[in-house]
C-alpha positions as CSV (number, residue, x, y, z in Angstrom):
1,M,-150.0,-32.5,83.8
2,V,-147.1,-33.4,86.3
3,S,-146.4,-36.9,86.4
4,R,-147.1,-39.4,89.7
5,R,-142.9,-39.9,90.2
6,V,-142.3,-36.2,90.1
7,T,-145.0,-35.6,92.4
8,L,-143.8,-38.3,94.7
9,Q,-140.2,-37.2,94.4
10,A,-141.0,-33.5,95.6
11,I,-143.0,-35.0,98.3
12,G,-140.1,-36.6,99.7
13,A,-137.8,-34.4,98.8
14,S,-140.0,-32.2,101.5
15,A,-140.4,-34.2,103.8
16,L,-136.2,-35.0,104.0
17,A,-136.1,-31.2,104.0
18,L,-138.2,-31.1,107.0
19,C,-135.7,-33.6,109.2
20,S,-132.9,-31.3,108.2
21,P,-130.7,-29.3,111.0
22,W,-131.7,-26.3,108.7
23,V,-135.0,-26.7,109.0
24,R,-135.2,-27.4,113.1
25,A,-133.0,-24.9,113.6
26,Q,-135.8,-22.4,112.2
27,D,-137.8,-23.8,114.9
28,K,-139.4,-21.3,117.0
29,S,-141.4,-23.6,119.5
30,P,-140.7,-22.9,123.1
31,I,-138.5,-25.1,124.9
32,R,-139.4,-26.2,128.6
33,L,-136.3,-26.7,131.0
34,M,-136.9,-28.9,134.2
35,V,-135.4,-28.5,137.0
36,G,-136.0,-31.1,140.1
37,L,-134.9,-29.0,142.9
38,P,-137.1,-26.2,144.5
39,A,-136.7,-22.3,143.0
40,G,-133.8,-20.5,144.4
41,T,-131.0,-23.5,144.7
42,S,-127.8,-23.3,143.3
43,T,-129.1,-26.0,140.5
44,D,-132.1,-23.4,139.8
45,F,-129.9,-20.7,139.2
46,T,-127.5,-22.4,137.1
47,A,-130.5,-23.6,134.9
48,R,-132.0,-20.1,134.6
49,L,-128.4,-18.5,133.3
50,V,-128.1,-21.5,131.0
51,A,-132.0,-21.0,129.4
52,E,-131.2,-17.1,129.5
53,K,-127.8,-17.7,127.2
54,M,-129.8,-20.4,125.2
55,R,-132.3,-18.1,124.3
56,Q,-130.0,-15.5,123.1
57,Q,-128.7,-18.1,121.0
58,M,-131.4,-19.9,119.8
59,G,-133.8,-17.1,119.3
60,R,-136.2,-19.5,121.3
61,T,-138.6,-19.2,124.2
62,I,-136.5,-21.4,127.2
63,T,-138.6,-21.6,130.7
64,V,-137.5,-22.9,133.4
65,D,-139.9,-25.3,135.1
66,N,-138.9,-26.3,139.0
67,R,-140.6,-30.0,139.3
68,A,-138.9,-30.7,142.8
69,G,-139.5,-33.4,144.2
70,A,-138.1,-37.2,145.3
71,G,-134.7,-36.1,145.1
72,Q,-135.0,-34.9,141.4
73,R,-137.1,-38.4,140.2
74,L,-140.3,-37.0,139.8
75,A,-138.6,-34.2,137.2
76,M,-137.2,-37.1,135.6
77,G,-140.5,-39.3,135.7
78,E,-141.9,-36.8,133.3
79,L,-138.7,-36.3,131.2
80,R,-138.7,-40.1,130.5
81,H,-142.5,-39.8,129.3
82,A,-141.7,-36.7,127.5
83,A,-141.4,-36.9,123.2
84,P,-138.5,-36.8,122.1
85,N,-138.5,-33.9,120.1
86,G,-136.2,-31.4,122.2
87,Q,-139.0,-29.2,123.4
88,T,-138.6,-30.8,127.2
89,L,-135.1,-31.3,128.7
90,L,-133.7,-31.2,132.3
91,L,-131.0,-29.8,134.0
92,A,-130.1,-32.4,136.7
93,T,-127.3,-33.2,139.5
94,S,-125.3,-36.6,138.8
95,G,-126.8,-38.4,142.1
96,P,-129.8,-40.1,140.6
97,F,-127.2,-41.5,137.9
98,S,-124.3,-41.9,139.9
99,I,-125.6,-42.8,143.4
100,Y,-129.1,-44.1,143.4
101,P,-127.9,-47.1,141.7
102,H,-125.8,-47.9,144.0
103,I,-127.9,-47.4,146.8
104,Y,-131.4,-48.6,145.7
105,S,-132.3,-51.9,145.2
106,K,-135.2,-51.3,143.1
107,L,-135.8,-47.9,141.0
108,D,-138.5,-46.7,138.6
109,Y,-136.3,-45.8,136.3
110,D,-133.3,-47.1,134.1
111,P,-130.6,-44.7,134.5
112,V,-128.7,-45.3,131.3
113,N,-131.4,-46.4,129.0
114,D,-134.4,-43.8,129.6
115,F,-132.4,-40.3,129.1
116,T,-130.3,-38.9,126.7
117,P,-127.6,-37.1,127.2
118,I,-126.8,-34.0,125.9
119,A,-124.0,-32.1,127.2
120,G,-122.5,-31.2,130.8
121,V,-122.8,-27.9,132.4
122,A,-120.9,-27.7,135.1
123,T,-119.4,-29.3,138.4
124,F,-118.9,-28.8,142.0
125,D,-117.3,-30.3,145.3
126,V,-118.6,-30.8,148.6
127,C,-116.6,-29.2,151.8
128,I,-116.7,-29.5,155.3
129,S,-117.1,-26.5,157.5
130,T,-117.3,-25.8,160.9
131,G,-117.8,-23.2,163.7
132,P,-117.3,-22.0,167.3
133,M,-118.7,-25.6,168.5
134,T,-115.1,-26.9,167.3
135,G,-113.3,-24.1,167.0
136,A,-111.1,-25.7,164.5
137,K,-109.2,-23.8,162.0
138,N,-108.4,-26.6,159.8
139,L,-108.9,-30.1,159.2
140,K,-106.4,-31.4,161.5
141,E,-108.0,-29.4,164.3
142,L,-111.3,-30.8,163.9
143,V,-110.4,-34.2,163.4
144,A,-108.5,-33.7,166.5
145,W,-112.0,-32.0,168.0
146,A,-114.3,-35.2,167.0
147,K,-111.9,-37.4,168.5
148,A,-112.0,-35.6,172.0
149,N,-115.4,-35.3,172.0
150,P,-116.8,-38.6,169.9
151,G,-120.5,-38.4,171.9
152,R,-120.4,-34.7,170.4
153,A,-119.0,-35.6,166.7
154,A,-121.5,-35.3,164.4
155,Y,-121.9,-33.8,160.8
156,G,-124.9,-32.2,158.8
157,S,-125.7,-33.5,155.6
158,P,-128.2,-32.5,152.8
159,G,-129.7,-36.2,153.2
160,N,-129.1,-39.8,153.3
161,G,-128.0,-41.1,150.2
162,T,-126.3,-37.9,149.0
163,L,-122.6,-37.3,148.2
164,S,-122.4,-35.5,151.4
165,H,-123.6,-38.4,153.6
166,F,-120.5,-41.3,151.8
167,V,-118.3,-38.7,152.4
168,G,-118.8,-38.0,156.3
169,I,-119.1,-41.4,156.4
170,A,-116.0,-42.1,154.8
171,L,-113.9,-39.6,156.6
172,G,-115.0,-41.3,159.6
173,I,-113.6,-44.5,158.6
174,G,-110.1,-42.8,157.8
175,M,-109.8,-41.4,161.1
176,G,-111.0,-44.3,163.0
177,Q,-114.5,-43.0,164.6
178,T,-118.3,-43.2,163.4
179,L,-119.2,-40.0,163.1
180,T,-123.3,-39.1,163.7
181,H,-125.1,-38.7,160.4
182,V,-128.0,-35.3,160.8
183,P,-129.7,-35.2,157.7
184,Y,-130.9,-32.0,156.9
185,K,-133.7,-31.0,154.4
186,D,-132.4,-27.7,154.3
187,S,-128.4,-27.1,154.3
188,N,-129.3,-23.1,154.5
189,V,-130.4,-24.2,158.2
190,A,-127.7,-26.5,159.0
191,V,-125.1,-23.8,157.9
192,V,-127.0,-21.6,160.7
193,D,-126.3,-24.2,163.1
194,V,-122.7,-24.6,162.5
195,A,-122.6,-20.6,162.5
196,A,-124.7,-20.6,165.9
197,G,-122.4,-23.5,167.6
198,R,-125.1,-26.2,167.8
199,L,-123.9,-28.2,165.1
200,P,-120.3,-28.8,165.1
201,M,-119.6,-29.7,161.2
202,H,-121.3,-29.5,158.1
203,I,-120.8,-31.6,154.5
204,T,-122.7,-29.8,151.6
205,G,-122.1,-27.9,148.1
206,M,-120.0,-24.4,148.6
207,S,-123.2,-22.6,147.4
208,T,-124.3,-22.6,151.3
209,T,-121.4,-22.0,153.2
210,I,-118.6,-20.0,151.3
211,E,-120.7,-16.4,151.8
212,L,-120.8,-17.2,155.4
213,H,-116.8,-18.7,155.6
214,R,-116.1,-15.0,153.8
215,A,-117.8,-13.5,156.0
216,G,-115.7,-15.4,159.2
217,R,-118.4,-16.8,160.5
218,I,-118.1,-20.3,159.8
219,R,-114.7,-21.8,158.4
220,I,-114.5,-24.3,155.1
221,V,-111.7,-26.8,156.2
222,T,-111.5,-29.0,153.2
223,V,-112.9,-29.9,149.5
224,S,-113.9,-33.5,148.4
225,G,-112.7,-33.1,144.9
226,D,-109.6,-34.3,143.1
227,K,-107.9,-31.1,143.0
228,R,-108.4,-28.2,144.8
229,S,-110.9,-25.7,144.2
230,A,-110.5,-22.5,142.0
231,L,-113.1,-20.8,144.3
232,L,-111.0,-21.4,147.3
233,P,-107.4,-22.8,146.1
234,E,-106.0,-22.0,149.6
235,L,-107.7,-25.2,151.0
236,P,-106.2,-28.5,151.0
237,T,-108.3,-31.4,149.3
238,L,-109.3,-34.7,151.4
239,K,-106.8,-36.5,149.6
240,E,-104.2,-34.1,150.3
241,S,-104.8,-34.1,153.9
242,G,-104.2,-37.9,154.1
243,Y,-107.6,-39.4,153.4
244,N,-108.4,-41.8,150.7
245,V,-111.8,-40.0,150.2
246,S,-112.5,-37.7,146.4
247,G,-115.8,-36.9,145.4
248,S,-117.0,-34.2,142.9
249,A,-120.8,-33.9,141.2
250,T,-121.7,-33.1,137.9
251,I,-124.7,-30.7,136.6
252,G,-125.8,-32.0,132.9
253,I,-128.6,-31.4,130.2
254,F,-130.5,-34.4,129.8
255,G,-133.4,-35.4,127.3
256,P,-136.2,-37.7,126.7
257,P,-135.1,-41.4,125.2
258,Q,-135.0,-41.9,121.6
259,M,-133.7,-38.5,120.7
260,S,-131.9,-38.6,117.5
261,P,-128.6,-37.7,117.2
262,D,-128.8,-34.9,114.9
263,L,-131.1,-33.4,117.5
264,V,-128.8,-34.2,120.1
265,A,-125.9,-32.7,118.2
266,E,-127.8,-29.5,117.3
267,I,-128.4,-28.8,121.1
268,S,-125.3,-29.7,122.4
269,S,-123.8,-27.5,119.9
270,S,-126.4,-24.5,120.5
271,F,-125.8,-24.7,124.3
272,L,-121.9,-24.9,123.9
273,K,-121.8,-21.8,121.5
274,S,-123.9,-19.8,124.4
275,F,-122.7,-21.0,127.4
276,H,-119.1,-19.0,127.5
277,G,-117.9,-15.3,128.3
278,P,-116.7,-13.4,130.9
279,D,-119.5,-13.2,133.1
280,I,-120.3,-17.1,133.2
281,A,-117.4,-18.1,135.9
282,P,-118.0,-15.2,138.7
283,A,-121.9,-15.7,138.4
284,L,-121.7,-19.3,138.8
285,G,-118.7,-19.0,141.4
286,M,-121.3,-17.1,144.1
287,H,-122.9,-20.4,144.3
288,G,-119.6,-22.3,144.7
289,I,-120.0,-24.2,141.3
290,L,-117.5,-24.3,138.0
291,P,-118.8,-23.9,134.8
292,E,-117.4,-27.0,132.7
293,P,-119.2,-26.9,129.4
294,T,-119.0,-30.3,127.5
295,G,-120.3,-32.4,124.8
296,T,-122.4,-35.3,125.3
297,A,-119.5,-38.1,124.9
298,E,-117.8,-35.9,127.7
299,L,-120.8,-36.1,129.9
300,V,-121.3,-39.9,129.5
301,T,-117.7,-40.1,130.7
302,A,-117.9,-38.1,133.6
303,L,-121.0,-39.7,134.6
304,S,-119.4,-43.2,134.1
305,D,-116.4,-42.6,136.1
306,E,-118.9,-40.8,138.8
307,Y,-120.6,-43.8,139.2
308,K,-117.3,-45.6,139.7
309,R,-116.0,-43.3,142.0
310,V,-119.3,-42.7,144.4
311,G,-119.8,-46.8,144.1
312,L,-116.4,-47.1,146.1
313,L,-117.7,-44.2,148.6
314,A,-121.2,-46.2,148.9
315,K,-119.8,-49.6,149.6
316,A,-116.9,-48.4,152.4
317,S,-120.7,-46.8,154.2
318,G,-122.3,-49.6,154.0
319,Y,-125.6,-47.3,153.8
320,V,-128.4,-49.2,153.2
321,P,-131.7,-47.1,152.8
322,E,-134.9,-47.7,154.9
């Protein structure tokens, strides 16, 4: 007859084994990777590429679930209440973590404590493009046109309170002139308006402008990052052009709150092992995105740095949401 002590020891050992990374690695339950933006966007494309690569690495079903709405906050609300078992994740741009806390007096989430950062995926700058209305071939000519046409000096952006919105305000401050902000629900519509000569300039991510720029229908004149874009290295940054404006955004993978460190490390490691190869950069580059896979600590640092940098832009803008 087996003693009670031996039986309890066996049960304890079994329970410990079930919690081990090795056993979790055998877990074949599906993973839902949410995206808080519509299908067809550059972020959605990035999520599908991440899901495919991680599916190959982990041998698990990973489905992308578009939960668009409220500037990614709909998906974030679902993530907050998900079980911390790694089966529900979110791929998100950094705006809700770095911008929204500066401009909204009340948020229905805590950007620090309500989510678990897992891994950094990529970064993107915003760029300023123009078209036939201004005829500008560079930023200097665009600024000269805006100063000569103050009543028509307007710029489109993906919406109020976005990085693009604040870059436009900061550019206007640097020029010594107010630029009229025209928020668009669809950046593709704004770019068409620029190409058709109905809008003088647009500020948004490169994903919606780079192909029209290469086709000669619009002209990108500058980018917002601290360094020149690897996608269009011939373009100067705003800082190089004499404007103290800098801003880029991060794309990361996040989990629900209270995930165990071991599980976070396991998912982060699987992502880092899978997200490499000669096909990654060209695929994302078509959407104006630069792959920058990083671990959890690096993602936290990037979000913290972005929070401080965007905070300066938000404060300088004086923008207050309606």
